[in-house]
TORTINU-625498 format. One line per 3 residues: number of its first residue (from 1); their letters; for each residue x, y, z of N, C-alpha, C. Coordinates in pm, whole numbers. Atoms other than C-alpha are relative to their C-alpha. Example, Ala and Ser with C-alpha at 12.3 -4.5 7.8 and 13.67 -1.06 7.14 Angstrom:
2
1) AS) 89:-119:0:1230:-450:780:90:120:0 | -82:-119:-6:1367:-106:714:-77:109:73 .
This chain:
362
1) MNT) 28:100:111:15579:10221:12646:-1:97:-135 | -5:-65:142:15655:10335:12275:-114:-33:-85 | 99:31:96:15383:10369:12047:37:53:-142 .
4) LRR) -24:-41:130:15411:10374:11660:-105:112:-64 | 90:-103:42:15276:10707:11511:-5:-48:-160 | 35:26:167:15091:10679:11154:68:105:-68 .
7) PGP) -67:-117:71:15273:10854:10912:-97:113:-50 | 97:-109:20:15138:11181:10806:-20:-2:-161 | 36:-4:140:15009:11300:10462:138:-12:-89 .
10) AKI) -134:16:89:15251:11202:10171:28:159:-61 | -43:-110:69:15432:11503:10017:47:-24:-123 | -41:46:121:15464:11499:9655:71:142:-64 .
13) AAG) -46:-113:79:15672:11707:9400:-102:32:-117 | 95:-27:117:15492:11886:9109:30:-89:-123 | 4:89:116:15619:11650:8856:-61:-126:16 .
16) ALA) 97:125:-27:15401:11368:9019:-136:29:-5 | 150:-33:7:15092:11545:8967:-90:-57:-78 | 94:88:88:14974:11336:8695:-84:-102:80 .
19) QYP) 53:94:-80:14906:11080:8956:-110:11:80 | 96:-66:-98:14659:11296:9141:-99:85:-85 | 70:-68:55:14365:11388:8927:-79:95:73 .
22) DRL) 80:-93:-99:14162:11537:9224:95:101:78 | -101:-116:-48:14321:11863:9315:-82:96:98 | 54:-75:-92:14223:12048:9619:73:148:48 .
25) DVR) -70:-91:-16:14324:12420:9593:-58:96:112 | 59:-45:-128:14278:12572:9957:33:154:1 | -13:-131:-10:14377:12921:9876:-121:97:-37 .
28) SPS) 115:-78:-3:14160:13226:9852:-56:24:-157 | 58:-28:154:13930:13287:9540:65:106:-73 | -95:-94:99:14150:13577:9414:113:-92:-48 .
31) EFA) -121:83:36:14451:13350:9428:-31:-84:-108 | 65:134:88:14245:13059:9256:-12:90:-135 | 17:-78:142:14142:13319:8976:105:24:-76 .
34) LDH) -134:-55:84:14477:13430:8882:56:-121:-66 | -17:128:53:14570:13069:8824:19:-115:99 | 1:124:-83:14567:12706:8954:33:-124:-76 .
37) LPG) -32:123:71:14628:12360:8869:-104:-42:-92 | 129:48:96:14400:12226:8566:-80:-106:81 | 103:96:-60:14108:12061:8715:-15:16:138 .
40) AVN) 6:-3:-126:14163:12186:9046:-142:77:66 | 122:-55:-67:13852:12266:9284:47:108:111 | -52:-103:-103:13879:12597:9511:-111:-34:128 .
43) LPV) 63:13:-135:13804:12520:9882:80:57:105 | -74:-69:-83:13929:12791:10063:4:-22:146 | 17:7:-152:14048:12746:10438:-21:142:45 .
46) LDD) 21:-166:-50:14060:13148:10444:-40:46:-142 | 55:-65:108:13860:13340:10200:73:123:-11 | -80:-111:40:13996:13690:10077:-38:56:118 .
49) SER) 34:-91:-87:13818:13873:10347:56:-53:136 | -76:53:-107:13942:13647:10612:164:-9:18 | -149:-23:-7:14299:13658:10498:47:124:28 .
52) ALV) -34:-152:-5:14288:14034:10507:-47:11:142 | 36:-5:-151:14135:14008:10882:121:-52:93 | -113:64:-71:14430:13777:10985:109:84:-19 .
55) GTI) -125:-89:38:14677:13991:10815:0:124:79 | 15:-118:-71:14540:14313:10984:35:-27:142 | -21:25:-152:14560:14146:11326:147:-23:31 .
58) YAH) -164:30:-12:14922:14017:11261:62:149:9 | -79:-134:13:15024:14378:11164:-29:107:123 | 47:-79:-104:14832:14568:11446:9:-70:146 .
61) ESA) 16:53:-121:14814:14326:11737:150:-83:22 | -121:101:-22:15073:14017:11722:-16:-118:-79 | 27:117:85:15135:13693:11539:-85:-100:86 .
64) FAA) 104:87:-64:14974:13503:11826:-115:24:0 | 150:-53:9:14662:13715:11825:-73:-70:-140 | 35:27:132:14671:13645:11451:-33:-138:-22 .
67) KKR) 27:148:9:14709:13269:11474:-106:-61:75 | 110:72:-71:14447:13222:11725:-124:51:-87 | 91:-31:85:14217:13412:11506:-20:-98:-142 .
70) GAA) -27:65:126:14325:13238:11187:-40:-147:28 | 25:159:-56:14297:12889:11376:-138:-32:-6 | 131:-2:9:13936:12959:11444:-77:-15:-128 .
73) LVA) 55:-8:107:13852:13048:11107:36:-123:-79 | -47:123:82:14046:12756:10929:-83:-124:52 | 89:109:-48:13884:12504:11164:-135:-17:-34 .
76) RNI) 139:13:49:13542:12615:11080:-22:-12:-137 | 16:10:146:13600:12629:10706:43:-134:-40 | -43:142:58:13766:12278:10696:-115:-86:56 .
79) AHI) 124:75:-45:13462:12148:10891:-105:19:-101 | 61:-14:96:13258:12283:10626:32:-74:-125 | -71:75:102:13481:12143:10359:-13:-156:5 .
82) VDM) 11:144:-13:13465:11797:10499:-143:-37:-22 | 148:43:9:13087:11806:10529:-55:20:-125 | 51:-36:117:13013:11932:10197:68:-70:-122 .
85) HCR) -100:43:115:13309:11803:9979:23:-128:3 | -63:132:-32:13425:11497:10146:-71:-111:49 | 76:122:-60:13166:11314:10316:-39:-121:-61 .
88) DRP) 31:97:84:13065:11104:10043:100:-96:-90 | -132:43:80:13426:11019:9928:28:-157:66 | -23:142:-58:13539:10654:9950:122:1:78 .
91) REW) -133:-24:-69:13842:10562:10169:107:-5:-91 | -116:7:86:14050:10505:9862:27:152:-65 | -19:-137:61:14012:10886:9754:132:44:23 .
94) SPV) -146:-44:13:14349:11038:9685:10:114:-49 | -12:-133:66:14334:11411:9625:144:63:38 | -129:-56:-35:14656:11622:9634:-71:145:34 .
97) VYC) 40:-127:-50:14602:11952:9848:115:93:-22 | -128:-87:-2:14798:12267:9796:-38:149:44 | 37:-142:-2:14812:12622:9885:132:99:-55 .
100) WRG) -99:-75:78:15062:12910:9796:139:-40:-1 | -144:48:-11:15396:12769:9932:-10:-143:52 | -8:122:-52:15289:12432:10066:15:9:141 .
103) GQR) 15:-42:-131:15231:12574:10410:-100:-72:90 | 85:40:-95:15001:12565:10689:-146:-4:-52 | 110:-20:26:14693:12642:10500:-33:-164:-71 .
106) SAA) 26:129:53:14718:12312:10293:30:-114:102 | -32:108:-98:14877:12122:10573:-111:-35:94 | 101:-3:-108:14573:12190:10812:-100:-105:-61 .
109) LAH) 96:81:52:14334:12034:10553:31:-113:-34 | -43:133:47:14557:11739:10442:28:-76:144 | -12:87:-145:14609:11660:10824:-131:-66:31 .
112) VLH) 131:50:-34:14236:11629:10871:-51:-108:-82 | 57:103:86:14159:11431:10570:94:-134:15 | -82:115:-22:14471:11200:10651:-63:-68:126 .
115) EIG) 42:78:-86:14327:11140:10993:-126:-70:-30 | 148:50:27:13981:11064:10849:37:-137:-58 | -45:128:36:14173:10785:10665:4:-3:-173 .
118) FQV) -46:-3:150:14192:10923:10295:127:-5:-35 | -137:19:45:14497:10867:10084:58:141:-54 | -22:-128:45:14560:11240:10073:163:6:-9 .
121) AQL) -127:-38:31:14884:11408:9952:7:143:3 | -19:-158:15:15023:11765:9992:115:18:-81 | -92:-33:99:15198:11936:9720:128:66:72 .
124) AGG) -135:-50:-46:15550:12003:9837:32:151:-65 | -28:-128:60:15618:12374:9787:-124:81:-70 | 136:-67:16:15259:12458:9696:1:38:-149 .
127) YQA) 19:-57:147:15138:12658:9382:144:72:-35 | -145:-41:66:15494:12832:9364:86:-106:-56 | -68:119:69:15642:12472:9317:-49:-30:-135 .
130) YRR) 65:54:130:15395:12394:9058:22:112:-129 | -44:-100:101:15471:12742:8890:123:-12:-87 | -150:22:54:15849:12672:8862:-28:-113:-106 .
133) HVV) -4:103:77:15749:12340:8718:-71:26:-138 | 43:-36:116:15542:12485:8454:72:79:-85 | -87:-77:64:15781:12731:8349:117:-84:-66 .
136) AAL) -101:89:34:16050:12463:8329:-36:-88:-102 | 52:101:117:15831:12214:8125:-17:74:-134 | 36:-79:121:15730:12482:7871:141:23:-61 .
139) ARL) -119:-23:53:16107:12540:7812:55:-126:-74 | -65:119:57:16176:12172:7719:-103:-69:-63 | 100:97:82:15855:12011:7587:-21:22:-136 .
142) PVR) 30:-8:136:15805:12177:7277:74:-80:-117 | -101:64:86:16090:12034:7114:14:-152:-45 | 22:139:13:15980:11687:7180:-134:-38:-115 .
145) FTF) 109:10:82:15673:11741:6924:34:34:-146 | -10:-31:148:15662:11747:6547:-145:89:-47 | 93:-87:31:15430:12053:6450:-24:19:-140 .
148) VVV) 31:-53:124:15246:12129:6155:-68:136:1 | 72:-141:-20:15167:12520:6135:-99:4:-113 | 103:-45:84:14846:12606:5951:9:155:-29 .
151) CGL) -18:-120:46:14917:12932:5774:-124:44:-103 | 114:-72:105:14666:13168:5586:-31:131:31 | 53:-141:-44:14556:13524:5554:-111:1:94 .
154) TGA) 95:-28:-93:14321:13668:5802:-140:-21:-87 | 138:42:62:13970:13509:5735:-1:-98:-78 | -8:102:97:14113:13219:5548:-71:-130:64 .
157) GKS) 62:131:-81:13961:12981:5819:81:-81:69 | -92:74:-77:14268:12872:5994:-86:-74:117 | 75:70:-135:14055:12819:6334:-100:-106:-36 .
160) RLL) 108:95:52:13775:12640:6126:79:-144:-33 | -69:105:50:14034:12407:5969:62:-73:115 | -43:54:-104:14186:12337:6306:-103:-88:72 .
163) AAL) 121:41:-74:13844:12260:6452:-37:-132:-83 | 9:113:83:13813:12026:6158:98:-114:22 | -90:102:-26:14120:11853:6213:-23:-71:115 .
166) AGI) 21:68:-117:14043:11788:6568:-131:-89:8 | 122:95:15:13685:11642:6461:49:-122:-52 | -32:129:48:13856:11386:6250:115:-85:93 .
169) GAQ) -98:84:-82:14089:11284:6556:131:39:2 | -141:-30:14:14408:11472:6450:30:62:156 | -39:-58:-125:14605:11626:6751:8:148:-31 .
172) VLD) 13:-140:22:14538:11992:6763:37:89:121 | -27:-101:-127:14696:12271:6989:-71:134:-49 | 77:-133:15:14432:12561:6972:35:96:95 .
175) LEG) -60:-85:-49:14634:12837:7081:-94:122:39 | 87:-111:-2:14358:13095:7025:-116:-27:102 | 99:66:-85:14111:12861:7208:51:41:154 .
178) LAK) -47:-28:-121:14335:12879:7513:3:149:56 | -19:-168:-11:14411:13256:7476:-134:57:27 | 145:-57:18:14024:13326:7438:49:142:-67 .
181) HRG) -27:-98:79:14139:13551:7162:37:-39:-139 | -26:41:128:14147:13527:6787:121:61:-55 | -172:-48:19:14510:13693:6788:-15:121:-99 .
184) SLL) -3:-113:88:14407:14021:6595:-74:126:63 | 65:-119:-54:14284:14375:6652:-156:-14:54 | 151:23:-54:13910:14268:6674:-16:-142:59 .
187) GDL) -22:155:-50:14024:13922:6821:-74:-26:144 | 49:34:-126:13838:13980:7160:-136:-109:-28 | 135:105:4:13562:13693:7221:-108:90:102 .
190) PHE) 107:-69:-85:13244:13842:7352:-35:-84:120 | 43:80:-131:13177:13765:7724:125:-93:34 | -98:96:-22:13497:13579:7729:131:52:40 .
193) PQP) -137:-85:4:13795:13769:7890:99:-91:21 | -132:94:43:14134:13646:7828:50:-37:164 | -60:42:-135:14304:13445:8117:143:58:32 .
196) SQK) -140:-76:-28:14617:13579:8298:93:-99:-62 | -115:79:85:14953:13481:8139:27:-133:87 | -26:133:-64:15002:13217:8429:-112:-92:-33 .
199) AFE) 110:100:28:14666:13056:8363:14:-60:-156 | -19:45:151:14730:13045:7986:127:-102:2 | -99:81:25:15062:12878:8034:-39:-142:83 .
202) SQL) 50:125:-60:14909:12632:8291:-95:-92:-119 | 84:79:91:14635:12528:8034:81:-37:-138 | -50:22:112:14877:12525:7748:112:-126:43 .
205) LAA) -103:108:-25:15113:12266:7936:-77:-99:38 | 79:103:-34:14816:12066:8040:-32:-69:-134 | 21:51:132:14745:12039:7669:119:-62:-76 .
208) LER) -113:47:79:15092:11954:7541:23:-121:74 | -17:113:-83:15101:11681:7852:-100:-109:-68 | 111:90:37:14805:11509:7674:26:-53:-137 .
211) FDS) -43:20:126:14969:11479:7336:100:-109:-3 | -98:127:15:15140:11175:7188:113:72:-87 | -105:-52:70:15475:11279:7070:38:-68:-121 .
214) KVP) -22:60:120:15491:11025:6793:-112:33:-93 | 115:-36:97:15185:11187:6623:28:153:-30 | -4:-133:12:15209:11520:6443:-111:79:96 .
217) VYI) 94:-96:-78:15046:11834:6641:-30:108:-118 | 33:-105:73:14845:12075:6412:-9:132:92 | -16:-129:-86:14886:12446:6530:-8:134:-91 .
220) ESE) 14:-121:87:14794:12772:6389:118:114:6 | -109:-128:5:15068:13048:6280:-37:105:94 | -13:-90:-104:15100:13267:6555:102:117:25 .
223) SRR) -106:-93:-42:15282:13605:6654:43:-27:126 | -43:25:-127:15451:13644:6971:-91:26:104 | 106:-35:-97:15142:13775:7154:-145:-47:-68 .
226) IGS) 157:39:47:14777:13648:7130:-91:97:76 | 62:-86:-82:14590:13955:7256:86:36:127 | -78:-71:-110:14731:14032:7622:100:-118:47 .
229) VQM) -93:87:-63:14903:13687:7665:116:-31:-99 | -123:26:75:15253:13602:7540:23:-151:-28 | -34:156:25:15372:13262:7371:147:-17:60 .
232) PEA) -127:53:-52:15647:13082:7542:116:-5:-114 | -93:-25:111:15969:13136:7350:52:-166:-68 | -52:130:61:16044:12762:7306:-96:-61:-92 .
235) LLA) 101:46:105:15721:12685:7151:-2:95:-116 | 8:-85:95:15731:12987:6930:129:-43:-103 | -116:46:85:16087:12874:6817:-28:-148:-79 .
238) AMR) 45:130:57:15952:12511:6756:-86:20:-129 | 81:-27:101:15681:12649:6561:60:50:-125 | -45:-75:94:15879:12872:6341:100:-107:-70 .
241) ASN) -87:112:65:16111:12567:6262:-92:-109:-84 | 70:105:66:15825:12345:6140:-68:12:-117 | 61:3:135:15657:12248:5825:-111:68:12 .
244) CVR) 127:-82:7:15352:12434:5709:-99:-67:-105 | 103:-2:98:15024:12400:5521:-74:122:-8 | 40:-122:32:14883:12687:5366:-149:6:-63 .
247) IDT) 128:-9:40:14509:12747:5340:-34:142:-74 | 9:-133:86:14439:13011:5042:-141:-6:-25 | 141:-3:33:14072:13106:5064:-23:139:-85 .
250) PHA) 17:-127:88:13946:13335:4792:-62:107:85 | 14:-132:-62:13886:13699:4884:-146:12:50 | 156:-11:-6:13503:13689:4861:-37:-68:138 .
253) LRV) 52:100:-121:13477:13388:5115:55:56:132 | -47:-46:-129:13709:13548:5353:-64:116:47 | 65:-113:-64:13507:13857:5381:-149:-63:45 .
256) ALL) 115:45:-49:13188:13645:5434:38:-89:117 | -23:75:-109:13370:13429:5682:22:88:114 | -15:-92:-110:13477:13730:5882:-128:62:61 .
259) KEE) 131:-51:-44:13133:13884:5898:-65:-105:81 | 63:94:-103:13016:13551:6049:71:-4:112 | -82:17:-127:13280:13528:6311:10:127:74 .
262) YQH) -4:-124:-62:13286:13899:6394:-149:68:5 | 127:-38:-4:12907:13928:6399:-28:95:133 | 12:-68:-132:12909:14073:6768:48:140:-11 .
265) FLG) -64:-139:32:13112:14378:6618:-95:42:-99 | 106:-64:120:12875:14438:6312:-127:34:63 | 109:-39:-79:12601:14457:6563:11:124:95 .
268) DPD) -18:-92:-95:12763:14706:6758:115:109:-55 | -124:-71:74:12949:14969:6558:76:121:87 | -79:-74:-86:13038:15202:6850:135:-77:52 .
271) SLS) -98:60:-36:13238:14928:6985:105:-38:-98 | -106:12:114:13392:14838:6647:68:118:-28 | -92:-120:41:13483:15208:6584:97:27:111 .
274) AKL) -108:-11:-122:13658:15213:6947:115:-88:-40 | -120:74:38:13874:14921:6821:82:56:-124 | -90:-50:124:13965:15072:6485:44:131:11 .
277) ARL) -83:-116:-50:14065:15401:6668:140:-45:25 | -137:48:-36:14376:15194:6747:79:9:-121 | -68:-33:105:14466:15220:6390:44:122:-38 .
280) EPL) -49:-128:51:14510:15584:6371:146:37:-6 | -147:-36:44:14873:15597:6406:48:-53:-116 | -31:51:122:14890:15394:6110:-33:57:-117 .
283) FGP) 62:-43:99:14653:15525:5898:-52:140:10 | 61:-152:-56:14547:15865:6039:-130:26:26 | 140:-15:-40:14240:16000:6185:-103:6:-100 .
286) AVV) 90:-12:115:14076:16087:5853:-48:-148:-54 | 7:117:73:14105:15732:5713:-110:-95:79 | 54:61:-96:13993:15566:6039:-138:45:7 .
289) ADW) 146:-56:-34:13690:15810:6081:-99:-51:-137 | 75:27:127:13580:15719:5705:-29:-159:31 | 31:131:-23:13592:15330:5825:-123:9:105 .
292) ANV) 101:29:-117:13384:15401:6146:-138:54:-87 | 111:-31:69:13126:15589:5912:-73:-108:-73 | 53:89:66:13113:15304:5685:-80:-122:73 .
295) AAA) 56:115:-103:13050:15070:5994:-141:54:36 | 88:-52:-30:12803:15286:6108:-141:12:-92 | 102:16:111:12600:15286:5792:-15:-135:-74 .
298) GGF) 43:135:15:12604:14925:5783:76:-61:-126 | -67:22:117:12847:14895:5475:121:-105:31 | -100:98:-52:13034:14575:5622:82:-80:-100 .
301) DSL) -92:67:129:13149:14415:5293:104:82:-38 | -103:-82:61:13342:14707:5171:85:45:122 | -76:-11:-113:13464:14770:5527:110:-110:15 .
304) VAE) -95:120:-34:13609:14422:5582:99:-3:-133 | -81:15:97:13751:14417:5231:104:104:7 | -111:-111:-10:13931:14763:5286:99:-42:123 .
307) LLR) -78:26:-109:14063:14636:5613:109:-117:-14 | -90:99:64:14199:14325:5448:94:62:-93 | -80:-53:89:14348:14498:5176:112:98:34 .
310) KHY) -110:-91:-71:14531:14792:5385:60:-44:102 | -71:23:-127:14593:14639:5707:35:-163:24 | -30:152:-63:14567:14259:5777:75:-69:-114 .
313) DPT) -79:88:82:14706:14110:5451:129:54:-18 | -122:-57:-19:15014:14341:5432:76:-52:124 | -74:23:-111:15087:14270:5796:11:-137:13 .
316) YSR) -19:147:-19:15032:13906:5788:98:-53:-108 | -77:48:111:15211:13855:5459:155:24:45 | -115:-21:-51:15510:14016:5607:58:-81:119 .
319) SME) -25:79:-115:15500:13826:5932:30:-144:-49 | -29:125:40:15497:13508:5744:105:-22:-77 | -113:-9:77:15772:13599:5515:126:-23:98 .
322) KNF) -117:-2:-79:15991:13664:5811:1:-131:113 | 8:91:-123:15873:13413:6081:-23:-147:-41 | 36:119:48:15727:13126:5870:34:-6:-162 .
325) PRS) -50:7:155:15936:13117:5534:-51:-117:-67 | 60:122:85:15812:12746:5466:-135:13:-37 | 141:-14:20:15467:12869:5446:-17:42:-158 .
328) LSA) 25:-42:117:15552:13016:5098:14:-116:-102 | -3:130:95:15622:12664:4945:-95:-120:77 | 97:119:-63:15377:12472:5176:-89:-70:-82 .
331) HRV) 105:52:73:15117:12231:5052:-112:78:12 | 107:-103:15:14825:12436:4950:-137:-56:-9 | 115:54:44:14466:12386:4975:-110:143:-8 .
334) VPE) 111:-111:49:14181:12622:4838:-133:-42:31 | 143:10:-29:13832:12613:5005:-75:56:-111 | 78:-51:102:13556:12641:4751:-123:44:90 .
337) AID) 93:-56:-77:13315:12747:5032:30:2:149 | -43:-10:-136:13299:12804:5420:-65:-75:77 | 82:81:-83:13068:12540:5549:82:-112:69 .
340) GET) -89:95:-91:13161:12269:5802:42:-113:-99 | -49:132:78:13171:11976:5536:114:42:-106 | -128:-46:97:13409:12182:5306:121:-7:88 .
343) FRA) -112:-7:-97:13650:12223:5610:30:-139:23 | -24:142:-37:13618:11859:5714:55:-71:-120 | -64:46:103:13706:11754:5367:133:48:-30 .
346) LAR) -130:-58:-9:14007:11979:5377:67:-76:104 | -71:58:-101:14108:11832:5696:38:-131:-27 | -31:132:23:14090:11488:5567:124:-11:-109 .
349) EID) -114:-22:116:14310:11580:5257:114:21:79 | -123:-44:-61:14555:11761:5488:64:-118:91 | -44:90:-111:14596:11477:5747:63:-115:-84 .
352) AQV) -20:133:77:14628:11206:5457:138:45:-70 | -121:-10:62:14877:11393:5238:112:82:79 | -140:-63:-57:15082:11611:5470:5:-65:115 .
355) GES) -39:79:-137:15041:11446:5806:77:-124:-7 | -63:117:21:15158:11124:5675:139:21:-63 | -125:-29:39:15447:11277:5502:110:49:93 .
358) IVV) -77:-56:-91:15574:11423:5822:87:-126:46 | -81:106:-64:15875:11236:5952:10:40:168 | -21:-27:-150:15825:11208:6342:107:-64:55 .
361) PA) -120:66:-73:16126:11126:6560:-64:-99:67 | 61:129:-79:16098:10790:6703:35:30:161 .
């Protein structure tokens, strides 16, 4: 007697992930930490120590022995996952499950969830297929958008202006927020390590996919690197071909703004001195030692002013002239203060006068 077998879990391509907001990453915590699908939950079917144990058995005993040990661990972990994460889910729940290559780890959990009756899918090719999707999408997506690049010297308040633009409902791509870095020598954010290159690109793609291509996207002028992460070539090229808006903040206000934003360094002169030491090849040990002494004595206004005059302003000006020549004739705004309301007013002015003048392709 022939019996009809119920079809197994669906297999989907990385391009269909938008239909599956619930994402279960069954890889080990260390794999998950390096990069993962945006919004994914880490539910390891083998944790790092268990993977190492199975690998050791495979290398020193046999594949058969490794599979037996691995199966017992996977079964135990899946039971825990179902009990703790899936028990209260409705029948209509439709997560996508993935592992490194779309192999046995994700197949094991997907099979159990499917047999329970959930509308589960397995990502074909796993994380590796998703990673190829990210690289390909970042190579083609940027040209679909009309960017407006916010330019201005260090301390002009570009990031504050972007935040104000986002606050009035404009589309903003916050590259420094994604990179967890302000993009300068002192750009490290306290207690916020930078993401891996792969994680940065995953978050960048997720941000681009949320945008409406018929509406301008505001973005800050950036160099090729933001701290330790690198900009995708296609996005960098699209930015450099875009219209700009320039924020020309008076020098005294720039010093005050930088003192606010880098307060964590001003309260830790030793850490500041260690950062400044990287400038010795440009200015020599004696100059950098003088700066460190000024920082130790609390002379932050003069230190910030000196760093702007000797290092940041010349460097940024050369970069803008080379990479964003349109910034030289761009629409210009001049803040009279650095408070939130001032930047909100500038945001409204820019979005009205600049945003509406941008021709967005149909």
